[in-house]
VEXDREN-2710 file (C-alpha; in Angstrom, 1 decimal):
% VEXDREN-2710
k/r/px/py/pz
1/UNK/40.1/97.5/-49.4
2/UNK/43.8/96.3/-49.4
3/UNK/45.9/97.4/-52.2
4/UNK/48.2/94.6/-53.8
5/UNK/51.8/94.2/-53.3
6/UNK/53.9/96.9/-55.2
7/UNK/51.6/99.3/-55.2
8/UNK/52.6/102.8/-54.0
9/UNK/49.5/103.6/-52.0
10/UNK/49.6/102.9/-48.5
11/UNK/47.8/99.8/-47.0
12/UNK/44.5/100.7/-45.7
13/UNK/42.6/98.6/-43.2
14/UNK/39.1/98.5/-42.3
15/UNK/37.5/96.9/-39.3
16/UNK/36.0/93.6/-40.0
17/UNK/32.2/93.6/-39.7
18/UNK/29.8/90.6/-39.2
19/UNK/26.6/90.7/-41.0
20/UNK/23.6/89.2/-39.6
21/UNK/19.7/89.7/-40.0
22/UNK/20.3/93.0/-41.9
23/UNK/22.7/94.7/-39.4
24/UNK/26.2/94.9/-39.0
25/UNK/28.4/94.2/-35.5
26/UNK/31.7/95.4/-35.0
27/UNK/33.9/92.4/-33.7
28/UNK/36.4/94.6/-32.4
29/UNK/36.6/94.7/-28.5
30/UNK/38.7/96.7/-25.9
31/UNK/40.0/95.7/-22.6
32/UNK/40.6/98.6/-20.1
33/UNK/43.6/98.5/-18.2
34/UNK/41.7/99.0/-14.9
35/UNK/38.2/99.0/-13.6
36/UNK/35.5/99.7/-16.5
37/UNK/33.8/103.0/-16.0
38/UNK/30.7/101.3/-14.8
39/UNK/32.4/99.6/-12.0
40/UNK/35.0/102.2/-11.0
41/UNK/32.5/104.9/-9.7
42/UNK/30.4/102.3/-7.3
43/UNK/33.4/100.6/-6.1
44/UNK/34.9/104.1/-5.1
45/UNK/31.6/104.9/-3.5
46/UNK/31.7/101.8/-1.5
47/UNK/35.1/102.5/-0.3
48/UNK/34.5/106.0/0.7
49/UNK/31.1/104.9/2.6
50/UNK/33.3/102.4/4.6
51/UNK/35.7/105.2/5.3
52/UNK/33.0/107.4/6.8
53/UNK/31.4/104.6/8.7
54/UNK/34.6/103.3/10.3
55/UNK/36.3/106.8/10.8
56/UNK/33.5/109.1/11.3
57/UNK/35.1/110.7/14.2
58/UNK/38.0/111.9/12.1
59/UNK/35.6/114.1/10.2
60/UNK/36.3/117.5/11.9
61/UNK/33.8/119.6/13.8
62/UNK/35.6/122.8/13.5
63/UNK/33.9/124.1/10.4
64/UNK/30.2/123.8/10.4
65/UNK/30.1/120.9/12.9
66/UNK/30.2/118.5/10.0
67/UNK/31.1/115.7/12.1
68/UNK/28.2/116.0/14.4
69/UNK/26.1/116.4/11.2
70/UNK/27.3/113.4/9.8
71/UNK/26.9/111.4/12.9
72/UNK/23.4/112.5/13.2
73/UNK/22.2/110.5/10.1
74/UNK/25.1/108.0/10.3
75/UNK/23.0/104.9/10.2
76/UNK/21.3/106.1/6.9
77/UNK/24.8/105.5/5.2
78/UNK/23.4/101.9/5.1
79/UNK/20.9/103.1/2.6
80/UNK/23.9/104.0/0.3
81/UNK/25.2/100.5/0.7
82/UNK/21.8/98.9/-0.6
83/UNK/21.7/101.2/-3.7
84/UNK/25.2/100.1/-4.5
85/UNK/24.3/96.4/-3.8
86/UNK/21.6/96.8/-6.4
87/UNK/23.6/98.4/-9.1
88/UNK/26.1/95.8/-8.5
89/UNK/23.8/92.8/-9.0
90/UNK/22.2/94.7/-12.2
91/UNK/25.6/95.1/-13.6
92/UNK/26.8/91.4/-12.3
93/UNK/29.9/93.3/-11.2
94/UNK/32.0/90.9/-8.9
95/UNK/34.5/93.9/-8.2
96/UNK/31.7/96.2/-6.7
97/UNK/30.3/93.3/-4.6
98/UNK/33.8/92.8/-3.2
99/UNK/34.4/96.4/-2.5
100/UNK/31.0/96.4/-0.9
101/UNK/32.2/94.1/1.9
102/UNK/34.0/96.8/3.5
103/UNK/31.0/99.3/4.2
104/UNK/28.7/96.3/5.1
105/UNK/31.4/95.2/7.7
106/UNK/31.6/98.7/9.1
107/UNK/27.9/99.5/9.2
108/UNK/27.2/95.9/10.9
109/UNK/29.9/96.5/13.5
110/UNK/28.1/99.8/14.4
111/UNK/24.6/98.9/14.1
112/UNK/24.1/95.3/13.5
113/UNK/23.6/94.6/17.2
114/UNK/20.5/97.1/17.1
115/UNK/18.6/94.5/14.7
116/UNK/18.9/91.8/17.2
117/UNK/15.4/90.9/19.3
118/UNK/15.5/92.0/22.8
119/UNK/15.9/89.7/25.6
120/UNK/13.1/88.4/27.7
121/UNK/11.9/90.5/30.6
122/UNK/13.6/90.0/34.0
123/UNK/12.6/90.2/37.6
124/UNK/14.4/93.3/38.1
125/UNK/13.6/95.2/35.0
126/UNK/11.8/98.5/34.8
127/UNK/9.8/99.9/31.8
128/UNK/10.3/103.7/31.0
129/UNK/8.6/105.8/28.3
130/UNK/10.0/109.2/27.0
131/UNK/8.2/111.6/25.2
132/UNK/8.3/115.4/24.0
133/UNK/4.6/116.0/24.1
134/UNK/4.9/119.3/22.0
135/UNK/3.8/122.6/23.5
136/UNK/1.1/122.8/20.8
137/UNK/-0.3/119.3/21.3
138/UNK/-4.1/119.5/20.9
139/UNK/-5.0/116.4/22.5
140/UNK/-3.0/116.2/25.8
141/UNK/-5.4/113.7/27.3
142/UNK/-5.4/111.5/24.8
143/UNK/-1.7/111.5/24.6
144/UNK/-1.5/110.7/28.4
145/UNK/-3.9/107.9/28.0
146/UNK/-1.8/106.5/25.0
147/UNK/1.4/106.6/27.1
148/UNK/-0.2/104.9/30.2
149/UNK/-1.7/102.3/28.3
150/UNK/1.9/100.8/27.7
151/UNK/1.9/100.4/31.7
152/UNK/5.4/101.7/32.2
153/UNK/7.0/102.5/35.6
154/UNK/8.1/105.9/34.6
155/UNK/6.9/108.2/32.3
156/UNK/9.1/111.3/31.2
157/UNK/7.7/114.3/29.3
158/UNK/9.1/117.5/27.9
159/UNK/7.3/120.8/26.6
160/UNK/5.0/120.8/29.4
161/UNK/2.9/124.0/29.4
162/UNK/-0.1/125.1/31.0
163/UNK/-3.0/124.4/30.8
164/UNK/-1.8/121.2/29.2
165/UNK/0.1/120.4/32.3
166/UNK/-3.1/120.2/34.4
167/UNK/-4.5/117.8/31.9
168/UNK/-1.5/115.4/32.1
169/UNK/-1.7/115.5/36.0
170/UNK/-5.3/114.8/35.9
171/UNK/-5.4/111.8/33.5
172/UNK/-2.2/110.2/35.2
173/UNK/-3.3/110.6/38.5
174/UNK/-5.0/107.3/38.9
175/UNK/-2.1/104.9/37.8
176/UNK/0.9/107.4/38.5
177/UNK/0.3/109.0/41.9
178/UNK/3.9/110.1/42.0
179/UNK/5.3/113.1/40.2
180/UNK/8.1/115.6/39.7
181/UNK/7.6/118.9/37.6
182/UNK/10.4/121.5/37.0
183/UNK/9.8/124.0/34.5
184/UNK/8.7/122.6/31.2
185/UNK/9.9/118.9/32.2
186/UNK/8.2/116.3/34.3
187/UNK/8.2/112.9/35.5
188/UNK/5.3/110.6/36.6
189/UNK/5.9/107.4/38.4
190/UNK/4.3/104.2/39.9
191/UNK/6.9/104.3/42.7
192/UNK/7.4/107.1/45.3
193/UNK/9.8/110.1/44.2
194/UNK/11.5/112.2/46.6
195/UNK/14.3/115.0/46.4
196/UNK/13.1/116.6/43.1
197/UNK/15.1/119.7/42.1
198/UNK/16.1/121.8/39.3
199/UNK/19.2/120.8/37.3
200/UNK/20.6/124.0/35.7
201/UNK/21.5/123.3/32.2
202/UNK/20.8/126.7/30.5
203/UNK/23.5/127.8/28.1
204/UNK/25.1/131.1/28.3
205/UNK/23.2/133.8/26.2
206/UNK/19.7/132.7/27.3
207/UNK/18.4/135.3/29.3
208/UNK/14.6/134.2/29.6
209/UNK/13.4/131.9/32.2
210/UNK/14.5/128.5/30.8
211/UNK/14.0/125.4/33.2
212/UNK/14.5/122.2/31.2
213/UNK/16.2/119.8/33.6
214/UNK/15.2/118.0/36.8
215/UNK/16.6/115.3/39.3
216/UNK/14.6/113.0/41.4
217/UNK/15.1/109.8/43.3
218/UNK/12.8/106.9/42.4
219/UNK/12.2/104.4/45.3
220/UNK/11.9/101.0/43.3
221/UNK/11.1/97.6/44.9
222/UNK/14.8/97.1/43.4
223/UNK/16.6/100.0/45.1
224/UNK/16.8/103.7/44.7
225/UNK/17.5/105.3/41.3
226/UNK/18.6/108.7/40.7
227/UNK/16.3/110.0/37.5
228/UNK/17.3/112.8/35.3
229/UNK/14.8/114.3/32.9
230/UNK/16.3/116.9/30.2
231/UNK/15.4/118.7/27.2
232/UNK/18.6/120.1/25.6
233/UNK/18.4/123.1/23.1
234/UNK/17.3/122.4/19.6
235/UNK/19.7/122.3/16.7
236/UNK/19.4/123.7/13.2
237/UNK/20.8/122.5/9.8
238/UNK/21.9/125.4/7.8
239/UNK/23.9/126.3/4.8
240/UNK/26.9/126.7/7.1
241/UNK/26.4/123.4/8.7
242/UNK/25.0/122.2/12.1
243/UNK/24.2/125.1/14.6
244/UNK/24.5/123.0/17.9
245/UNK/26.7/124.8/20.1
246/UNK/23.9/125.7/22.8
247/UNK/22.8/122.0/22.7
248/UNK/26.4/120.9/23.0
249/UNK/27.1/123.5/26.1
250/UNK/23.8/122.1/27.8
251/UNK/24.9/118.4/27.3
252/UNK/28.3/119.5/29.2
253/UNK/26.3/121.0/32.0
254/UNK/24.1/117.8/32.3
255/UNK/27.0/115.5/32.0
256/UNK/28.8/117.1/34.9
257/UNK/25.6/116.9/37.0
258/UNK/25.2/113.2/36.2
259/UNK/29.2/112.6/37.0
260/UNK/28.6/114.3/40.5
261/UNK/25.5/111.9/41.1
262/UNK/26.2/109.9/44.4
263/UNK/23.6/107.3/43.8
264/UNK/25.2/104.3/42.0
265/UNK/22.1/103.6/39.7
266/UNK/20.9/106.7/37.6
267/UNK/18.7/107.0/34.5
268/UNK/18.5/109.9/31.9
269/UNK/15.4/110.4/30.1
270/UNK/14.9/113.4/27.5
271/UNK/14.6/114.9/24.4
272/UNK/18.5/115.5/23.9
273/UNK/18.1/116.7/20.2
274/UNK/21.0/114.5/19.0
275/UNK/21.9/110.9/18.3
276/UNK/23.8/108.8/20.6
277/UNK/26.4/108.7/17.7
278/UNK/26.8/112.6/17.6
279/UNK/30.0/113.5/19.5
280/UNK/28.0/116.5/20.9
281/UNK/26.4/114.4/23.3
282/UNK/29.9/112.7/24.4
283/UNK/29.5/114.3/28.0
284/UNK/26.6/111.8/28.3
285/UNK/27.2/108.8/26.1
286/UNK/30.9/108.7/27.7
287/UNK/29.3/108.2/31.2
288/UNK/26.3/106.1/30.3
289/UNK/25.0/103.0/28.4
290/UNK/22.5/103.3/25.7
291/UNK/19.9/100.9/24.1
292/UNK/21.5/97.6/22.8
293/UNK/18.6/96.6/20.4
294/UNK/16.2/99.0/18.4
295/UNK/16.7/102.0/16.4
296/UNK/13.5/103.8/17.3
297/UNK/13.7/106.6/15.1
298/UNK/11.4/109.3/16.9
299/UNK/11.7/112.6/15.0
300/UNK/10.1/114.1/12.9
301/UNK/7.0/112.1/13.7
302/UNK/5.7/112.3/10.0
303/UNK/9.0/110.7/8.7
304/UNK/11.1/109.7/11.5
305/UNK/14.9/110.1/10.5
306/UNK/16.6/109.7/13.8
307/UNK/16.2/109.0/17.5
308/UNK/16.9/112.4/19.4
309/UNK/14.6/111.0/22.4
310/UNK/16.8/108.9/24.4
311/UNK/16.9/106.7/27.3
312/UNK/20.3/106.3/29.1
313/UNK/21.5/104.4/32.2
314/UNK/24.5/104.3/34.6
315/UNK/25.0/100.9/36.5
316/UNK/22.0/99.3/34.6
317/UNK/21.3/98.1/31.0
318/UNK/19.1/99.7/28.4
319/UNK/17.6/96.7/26.6
320/UNK/15.4/96.8/23.5
321/UNK/13.9/100.5/22.9
322/UNK/11.1/101.0/20.2
323/UNK/8.6/103.8/19.1
324/UNK/5.2/103.8/20.2
325/UNK/2.1/104.9/18.0
326/UNK/2.0/108.8/17.0
327/UNK/0.4/111.2/19.3
328/UNK/-0.4/114.9/18.5
329/UNK/3.2/115.7/18.9
330/UNK/6.0/116.1/16.4
331/UNK/7.9/113.5/18.0
332/UNK/7.1/109.9/18.6
333/UNK/7.2/108.3/22.1
334/UNK/9.8/105.8/23.0
335/UNK/9.6/102.9/25.3
336/UNK/12.7/101.0/26.9
337/UNK/13.3/98.3/29.1
338/UNK/15.9/98.9/31.9
339/UNK/17.6/95.7/33.6
340/UNK/19.0/96.7/37.0
341/UNK/22.3/95.3/38.0
END
């Protein structure tokens, strides 16, 4: 109601309401000075995700090894981008879509190449299989047959324990006459192996028998190759962060051994209990090349979240890497093609 001119009562205004089909509609509208609340949060999350992808090395490792923890699952930040993209499309938000260009570019730079198809096999290629077979594997013979069916040149295994070791030896014997065993790690080969020896990667503080590294030379038709097989210590995710000090120490020892290797070409096959993005494996990844195509998440086998079973090379190229069907292990086997230079 509006009082007439000359009245002593104050002027009272009411919102104009439009009436239609029995209900009232408030015609007042507000235009926010900045982003609407529904856009602000997704846009900020997009920028933060891009920052974590692009500058993950800046996340400190001094407290709880948070940097390594982030890098262990770095590729999964792509899932955040997908969720934000769905929200942006549902809200028809051009602002959020523009912000998403940042994490998309960062993720593509880091991992886009892994999505490309592998190159055609070359005349100097080797095929290798890496598998932590589990010390509680109830079917070692079936596991060995499944790995041999891929017809690789080399098969590296970890967590070999008697009497399962005898089963692997018997099952592989026909097609893989050459083998090298040190402690709980082993290598089977179609090509002659010589000079097998232990590589000491045992961290300080472990007093029991602990043999998880070997080095041997594979005499292939394309030249001699130093082959390392290793099983680095396990890591644990705790409330305080990532417990990986022993793994990191063992990686440092293995990195020094490979740096001292006199043969030009070297391969590393093993359960390294870390992804190639994890800075804890820098003593190895800084000296060797990793797979150019394929994610090959290998652990845990029931719902693979990360590839901790690795194939690395020096003076050779690791082409496409992929997982093989599950065995009775908590890891999936991985298979990769190595192109010799």
